[in-house]
C-alpha positions in Angstrom: 2.4 -30.2 -16.3 2.0 -26.6 -14.8 0.6 -26.8 -11.3 1.5 -23.4 -9.8 1.4 -20.1 -11.8 3.3 -17.0 -10.7 1.4 -13.8 -11.7 3.2 -10.5 -11.1 0.9 -7.5 -11.1 1.5 -3.8 -10.8 -1.9 -2.2 -10.4 -1.7 -0.6 -13.9 -4.3 -0.8 -16.7 -2.9 -4.2 -17.7 -3.4 -5.8 -14.3 -7.0 -6.8 -14.9 -5.9 -8.7 -18.1 -3.2 -10.6 -16.1 -5.7 -11.5 -13.4 -8.4 -12.7 -15.9 -6.0 -14.6 -18.1 -4.2 -16.3 -15.3 -7.4 -17.4 -13.6 -8.7 -18.9 -16.9 -5.4 -20.7 -17.4 -5.4 -22.0 -13.9 -8.9 -23.4 -14.3 -7.9 -25.2 -17.5 -4.7 -26.6 -15.9 -6.2 -27.2 -12.5 -3.3 -25.1 -11.2 -2.9 -22.8 -8.2 -2.0 -19.1 -8.5 0.6 -17.0 -6.7 -0.3 -13.3 -7.1 2.8 -11.1 -6.6 3.5 -7.4 -6.4 7.0 -5.9 -6.1 6.7 -2.3 -5.0 9.6 0.1 -5.5 11.7 1.2 -2.6 11.2 4.7 -1.3 13.1 7.5 -3.1 16.4 8.5 -1.7 16.6 11.8 0.2 17.4 14.9 -1.7 20.3 17.2 -0.9 19.6 19.0 2.3 17.0 16.6 3.6 17.4 15.8 7.3 17.5 12.2 8.4 14.2 12.4 10.4 12.5 14.0 7.4 13.6 11.1 5.2 12.5 8.5 7.8 9.0 10.1 7.8 8.9 10.1 4.0 10.0 6.4 4.0 7.4 5.4 6.5 4.7 7.2 4.5 5.9 5.5 1.3 5.9 2.1 2.9 2.3 2.6 4.3 1.0 3.8 0.9 2.7 1.0 -1.2 1.7 -1.7 1.4 -2.0 -0.6 1.2 -1.9 -0.4 -2.6 -0.4 -3.9 -2.9 -2.8 -5.4 -0.4 -5.8 -3.9 -2.1 -4.8 -5.3 -5.6 -3.9 -8.7 -4.2 -7.2 -8.9 -2.3 -9.1 -8.1 -5.6 -7.1 -10.9 -7.3 -7.9 -13.3 -4.4 -11.6 -12.5 -4.6 -11.7 -13.2 -8.4 -9.7 -16.4 -8.0 -12.1 -17.6 -5.2 -15.1 -16.8 -7.3 -13.6 -19.1 -9.9 -12.6 -21.8 -7.4 -8.9 -21.3 -8.0 -6.4 -21.7 -5.2 -4.6 -18.3 -4.6 -1.8 -17.0 -2.5 -0.8 -13.4 -2.5 2.6 -12.0 -1.8 4.2 -8.5 -2.0 7.7 -7.2 -1.3 9.7 -4.1 -1.6 12.4 -4.1 -4.2 15.1 -2.1 -5.9 15.1 -4.4 -8.9 11.6 -5.4 -9.8 12.5 -7.7 -12.7 15.1 -9.7 -10.7 12.7 -9.9 -7.8 9.9 -11.3 -10.0 12.3 -14.0 -11.3 13.7 -14.8 -7.9 10.3 -15.1 -6.1 8.8 -17.2 -8.9 11.6 -19.7 -8.4 11.5 -19.4 -4.5 7.7 -20.1 -4.3 8.0 -23.2 -6.4 6.1 -22.0 -9.4 6.6 -23.6 -12.7 5.4 -20.8 -15.0 5.2 -17.0 -14.9 2.2 -15.3 -16.4 2.6 -11.6 -17.2 0.6 -8.9 -19.0 2.3 -6.4 -21.3 1.3 -3.1 -22.7 2.8 -4.0 -26.1 4.4 -0.6 -26.6 6.4 -1.6 -29.6 10.1 -1.0 -30.4 10.1 2.7 -29.7 8.1 2.5 -26.5 10.4 -0.3 -25.3 13.5 1.8 -26.1 12.1 4.8 -24.2 10.4 3.0 -21.3 11.9 -0.5 -21.2 10.0 -3.8 -21.0 9.5 -5.7 -17.7 8.4 -8.8 -19.7 11.6 -8.9 -21.7 13.7 -8.3 -18.6 12.0 -11.1 -16.7 12.4 -13.4 -19.7 16.2 -12.8 -19.6 16.4 -13.4 -15.8 14.5 -16.7 -15.4 14.7 -20.2 -16.6 11.0 -20.7 -16.1 8.6 -20.5 -19.0 6.9 -17.1 -19.3 3.5 -16.6 -20.8 3.0 -13.0 -21.9 -0.6 -11.8 -22.1 -1.3 -8.9 -24.4 
């Protein structure tokens, strides 16, 4: 039924829940995991910034976000390996995180997305938004939301 699970993570306090729940589900389904992190693009330069200053800022941003993503995906891979679950890690830079999650889940041949949520409630969602709801609206794949 479900053979390949797509698991977007962001390195926040809900990431360990997503990792644990997806590994347990993958074991039950005998499925493989694709761990995914979409990191934000570097900020645009402010007024008065010189191009070379922006390029240095962009390179620094890319190095930091690349290291951050690799670290989390390696942690995920280690936990999956300890549970004998097949794992592939992938990270990209994105200007639209939600659409990127939906697109890459489809492109990697996954048949379900497993996401963790903070469960902020209506006011929190209104103030901060909800990646889970946004991904739900952008994909035809089933989405399992872990709270």
